C-alpha positions as CSV (number, residue, x, y, z in Angstrom):
1,X,-3.9,-11.3,43.1
2,X,-3.6,-7.5,43.0
3,X,-0.9,-5.0,43.5
4,X,-0.8,-1.4,44.8
5,X,0.1,1.6,42.6
6,X,0.8,4.9,44.2
7,X,0.0,8.1,42.2
8,X,1.0,11.6,43.2
9,X,-1.5,14.3,42.2
10,X,-1.9,17.9,43.3
11,X,-3.7,18.2,46.6
12,X,-6.4,20.4,45.1
13,X,-7.3,17.6,42.6
14,X,-7.8,15.1,45.3
15,X,-9.8,17.5,47.5
16,X,-12.1,18.5,44.6
17,X,-12.7,14.9,43.6
18,X,-13.5,14.0,47.2
19,X,-15.8,17.0,47.3
20,X,-17.8,15.6,44.4
21,X,-17.9,12.2,46.0
22,X,-15.6,10.5,43.5
23,X,-14.2,7.1,44.6
24,X,-10.7,7.9,43.3
25,X,-9.3,4.3,43.6
26,X,-12.3,2.9,41.7
27,X,-12.0,5.6,39.0
28,X,-8.3,4.9,38.5
29,X,-9.0,1.1,38.4
30,X,-11.7,1.5,35.8
31,X,-9.5,3.8,33.7
32,X,-6.6,1.4,33.7
33,X,-8.7,-1.6,32.9
34,X,-10.3,0.3,29.9
35,X,-6.9,1.5,28.8
36,X,-5.6,-2.1,28.8
37,X,-8.6,-3.2,26.7
38,X,-7.8,-0.4,24.2
39,X,-4.2,-1.4,24.0
40,X,-5.0,-5.1,23.5
41,X,-7.5,-4.2,20.8
42,X,-5.0,-2.0,19.0
43,X,-2.4,-4.8,19.1
44,X,-4.9,-7.3,17.7
45,X,-5.8,-4.9,14.8
46,X,-2.1,-4.4,14.0
47,X,-1.6,-8.2,14.0
48,X,-4.6,-8.7,11.7
49,X,-3.4,-6.0,9.4
50,X,0.0,-7.7,9.1
51,X,-1.6,-11.0,8.5
52,X,-3.8,-9.6,5.8
53,X,-0.8,-7.8,4.1
54,X,1.0,-11.1,4.0
55,X,-1.8,-12.9,2.2
56,X,-1.7,-13.0,-1.6
57,X,-3.7,-10.4,-3.4
58,X,-6.9,-11.5,-5.1
59,X,-7.5,-10.0,-8.5
60,X,-10.7,-9.7,-10.4
61,X,-12.7,-12.9,-9.9
62,X,-15.0,-12.4,-12.9
63,X,-12.6,-14.2,-15.4
64,X,-12.2,-17.1,-13.0
65,X,-15.9,-17.5,-12.5
66,X,-16.5,-17.3,-16.2
67,X,-13.8,-19.8,-16.9
68,X,-15.2,-22.2,-14.4
69,X,-18.7,-21.9,-15.9
70,X,-17.4,-22.5,-19.4
71,X,-15.7,-25.7,-18.4
72,X,-18.9,-27.3,-17.2
């Protein structure tokens, strides 16, 4: 299902785009789809960052590895 969005632009913009053979509706559609992908990716990065910040910090693993090897 789709919906219609109306956009008001200066007449000269529309005329020049048409002069260059630009399919305005297709350009706007692609721009909005790409913008949505960017916003979703940004949200995902923010969620991952919050998740990583909530995880316990891992210190230097060398002493842990050494201790494990010495107990064998």
